[in-house]
N, C-alpha and C positions, 0 to 999 in steps of 0.2 A: 534844304534838308530838314525833315521833321524827325525829332527824337521821340521815340515811344518806349516807355518802360512797361513791360508786362509783368505784373505782380502775380506770382503763382505760389504753389507750395510743393514740397517734395512728394514723390509718389507714395512713400510710406505714410505721409500725413493725410493725403486725400488723393487717391489715384484718379478719380474722375476729373477734378479740377486740373491736376497735373497733366493729364492726357490731352484735354481740350485746349488748354493754354499752350501746350507744346505745338499743337497744330496752328494756332494763331501765329506763333513765332515763325514757323516755317513759311506761312503765307506772307507775313510781313517782310521777311528777308528776300522775297522775290520782287519786291517793289523798289525800284531804283532810288527814289528820293526819300527813303525811310531808313533811319538808323534805329535798330531795336536792341533792347537789353532785357533779358529775362532775369527776374529776381525771385528767389524762393524766400518768402518772408518768414517761414518757420526756421530758417537756417541763418538769418542775418545776425551777425555779431557786431559788425560795424559797417558803415556806409563807405564804399570805396570811392576812389577819385573819379572814375568814369561816371558813376551814379550822380555824384554831386555836381559835376560839370554839366550833365544833362539837365538836371532840374533847375540849375541856375542860369541856363542858357537862354531862357525866354521863348523857346520853341518846342516845349516838351509837353507830352500828354501821358497820362497813365491809364492802362487798360487792365481790368481785373474781372474775375467772377466772384459773385457772392461776398463782396466786401474784403476779400483777402488783400491786405496791404493798405486798406483805406485809412487805417489809424496809425500809420508810421509817424513816430514822434521824435522830436529833437528838443530836449530840455522842456518836455511837457507841451510843446507846440506842434501842431500838425504840420508835417513837412510840405504837403501839397498846398495847403493854405498859405504857408509862409512864403513859398516861392511862386504862387499863382499858377500852379500846375493843374490843368483840367483833368479830372478823373472820370473815366467812362466805366461804369460798374454794371456789368451784365448780371441781372438777377435770374438765376435758373429756375427758381420757383416763386411762390407767391410773395409779394412785398410785405405782407403782414409778418413774415418771419424775420424781417430786418428792421424792426421798429426802432431799435437802439440807434441805428445810424441814420434813419430817415426822419425821425421826429425833430432832431436838431442837427441837421446835416452840416458837413463842412461846406464852405461857400463856393467851392469849385466842383461840386458833385453833379454829374450828369448820370441819371439812372436810366438804364436800358431794360425794358420789359419785353418778354417774349409774346405777350398777349395784350391786346388793346384793353381788355377788362382790367388788367393789372395797371396799365397806364392811367386809366380813369381812377383807380383806387388810390394811386400815389397822389394824383392831383387833388383828390377830394380830402384825403386824410393827412397828407404830408405836403402842405402848400409851400413850405420853406425850401424844398428841393429846387435847385437852379433850373434844371431842365429834365423833362421826362421824354424818353425816346422809345418808339415802338419799332422793334426789329425782331422777327422770329429767329429762333436758333438756326444753326447751320449743320450740314452733314459732313462727315469725315470719310475719306476713302483710304482703305488699307490695301497696299499692293498695287502693282501696275497691270496685272492681268485679270480680266473679268471672265470667270468661268461660265461657259454656256449653260443655259437652263437645264438641259437634259443630263449634264454631267455632275450636277450638284447632288450631294448625298442626302441632305435633309429635305423633307417635303415642306414643313412649316417650322419656323423658328420664332420663339418669343424670348427676348432677353429683358429681364426686369423682375422686380419683386412684386408680390401682391400685398396690399395693405393688411396689416395685422388686425385682428378682432379687438375692438375697444371694450374692455370690461367696465369702463367707467366713463361717464360723460360729465363735463363740467356743469355743475348746477348754477342756475341763474335765479337767485332768490326773489328778484323783483318781477319775474315773469310767471304766468300761471303754471302751476304744477312744477315749480322750480325749473322751468325752461324745457321740461320733457315734451310738452305739447309742441313747442317750437321745433325741436329736433325732429319729431315725428312728421310734422307738417312739411318742413323744408326737405327732408329726405323724400317724402312722397312727391313733392313738386319736381325734384330732379329726376326721379324715376319716370314720372309722367312726361316731363319735357327736359331731356338732357342737354338742350341748348342753353338752359339757364345757368348762371353762375350761382354758387352757394350764397354769395352775398345778396344777389337779387332775390333768392328764395327767402332768406331771413327777413329782408326788408318787406317783401310782399306779405309774409305772415304777420308782421307787426302792423302793417297798414290795414290788412283785412280784419284784424281783431281790434282795431282802433287803439293800439298801444303806442306809446311814445316811440318815435323813430328818428330823432334828430341825430346829427353827426356825433355828438358826445356819447349817446347811448350806443350807436352803431360801432363806434371805436371801442367801447368797452366790450361789446359782444364779439366783434370780429378780430380784434387785436389782443386785448387783455385776456379775454376768456377763450379765445381760439375756437369759437363755436363753429365757424365755417370750415375750419380744418377738420374737426370731428365729422362734420356732415360730408365733406368731400371724401374722407377716408372710407366711411361706411358705404357710400354710394359707389366709389371706385372699386372697392373689394367686391361688392355685389355684381357689378357689371363684368369685371374680369372673370369671376367664377362662372357667370352665366355664359360668357363667350366660350370659355374653355370647355364647359360641359356640353355646349351645343356642338362644338367640334368633335368632342369625344363621342357623343351619340351618333354623329354622322360617320364614324369610323376613320376620321382623319388623324394621322400621326403628327404630333406636335412635340418638339423638343423645347422644354422650358428651362431657362437658366435663371434662378433667383430664389429668394426666400419667401415664406408666407403662403405657399400654395397648398398646404394641407387643408383639405375640406373634410372634417370629421363627420359632418352630417351626410355627405354624399361623396364618397371617395371616387377618384378617377379610375378608369380602367388603364390597361397597359398602353392604350393609344397616347396617353399624356405622360411623357417621360420627363420627370422632374430632376434637374441636375443642380449642383451647387452654383452659387453666384460666381461669375467670372469677372475678370478685370475688363475695363472698357476696350482695351486693345484686343483681348481675346474675344470679346463680344463681336467686334467688327470683323475679325477674321472668320468667326462662325457665320456671320451674315453672308460673307463671300462664298460660302458653301451651302447656302440655303436657297431653295427654289422660291419660297415665299417668306417674306419677313413681316410678321404680324405686328402692327403698331396699335397699342392702346395708350393713348396719350394721357399725360396729366390733365387736370380739368381746364385745358386751354381751349376756349370756345371761339376766340377771335384772334388766333395766332397759331404758333406751332412750336413744339419741342423739336429736338434734333432727330427723334425716333423715325418719323417717316422718311426723312432725308437720308439717314444712314442706310436704310434698306436699298433705296434707289442708287445711292452713290456706289454701293458695292455689288450692284448687278442683280439683286433680287427683285421680284415683283413685290411692291409694297401694298399690303392690304391694311387700311387704316380707318379708324373712326374719323369722322369729318370735323372740319372747322371752317370758318369763313375764309381763312387764308388759303387752305388747301382747295376749297371749292372755287375760289377766284383765280388761282394760279395753276391748277392742274385739271386734267380732264378725266373723269371717271371712265374706266374702260379703255383709255388711250395710253396714259402714262402712269396711272395709279388705279387702285381699286378702293373706292370709298364706301363706307356704310354708316348709317345712323345707329347710335347705341340702342334706340328703341326698335330697330329692325336688324337684329343680329342674324336673322336667317339669311339676309343678303350676303353677309360675310361668308357664311357656310357655303352658300350656293356658288359664290365667286371662287372660293378656294377649290371646290370640287371641279368647277369648270376649268380653272387654270391647270390643275394637275392632269386633267383629261385632254387638254389641248396645248401641249408643250410648244408647238410652233407659234401659236398666237400669244402664248404667255411670254415667249422669248421676245417678241416684238414689243409688248407692253413694257417688259423689263428694260429693254434698250432705249425705248422712248423716254421712260422715267429717268434712266441714267444720264442721257444727254441733256435733258431738261434741268435736272437738279445740279449737274456740274456747272451749268452756265449761270443759274440763278440762285441756288440755295446751298452751294458748297461753302466751305470755310473761306476760300479765296474770294468768292463772290461777295460774301458778307463782310469781309475785311475791307474790300474796296468801297462798299456802301458806307461803312463806318468812317473810313478816311475822308470820304466826301462830306459827311456830316461834320467831322472835325474841322475841315477846311472852311465850311460855311460858318461854323461857330467862331472861328478866328476872325472873320470879317466884321463881326459885330462888337 
């Protein structure tokens, strides 16, 4: 019997983490040889008997998102280190955001990244981390009944925020023009070639201009000064607005749930219906009533967020920007519809075709649903993770 503690937080503290860890727990409880306990670290007042017996038993692992529970202490000593409990920490976004825990990590930390580029980043800048694992995120299914394509009330759904406009960029006084030339060049590179990571663009700029580009300088730029985050935010906003305007111009109705979508320079028509942000649970319920779930991923070029999988899990046709993981594991036009960010017109054409051909769209939706349930749903990903844990135990 393997003991697994899932560290989470209450819904009021972080509804996203609460929602997805809750589905982890459901999946783990279906596995016969696993005993699971969920702990809300924002509500812990004292460690109960069951918790202490599990971490002292010698066969316990901890699973969390985004460091929640990573720093549980007893008399200023990290509990996981004290009892030799391996911690598997899924980082939902870029590892540069978790510098505090990665630079001098606990000695039982296994970091799980959703993108191979993120794995490479951790290995390069945080060599003290015990193990770095690549696993894409996984999808969640809400409800038992999949509504047929023609019965769904929304043509196209997008759940997610649009990046806000940056009024200020971090200055870099040791680069030409206080770093503004770097920002302009890197943004241009990503617009020209959206398969690049922001880190690759920054490093290319430095090398092309014969500027110092060792790890120390790159760490300062990418982690301390967050320049790649600024670059990603600017480019992601531009692409999201470009996609939404292209759909608007084509007369396609899109229901958008999220913040940041006001475009003062070029307002949307009534085709683009912007609603307030909804909870993760409500978002997944909406997907179950959408014919097409539009996925515009975070800047994951060699992995995947949960977004494409959520659409397919809940019976919609997923139309997504591409990544190497999606290209290698799904078939464009068979179980998913993929487009490159520099060919947005394909997304528009695919969506128009899907809406005009509901029978064919239904087949693609069901192909995607069956594929993702087997390979990229929460239960499938948990089984993969348990296999990794078992292998780690053997060493």
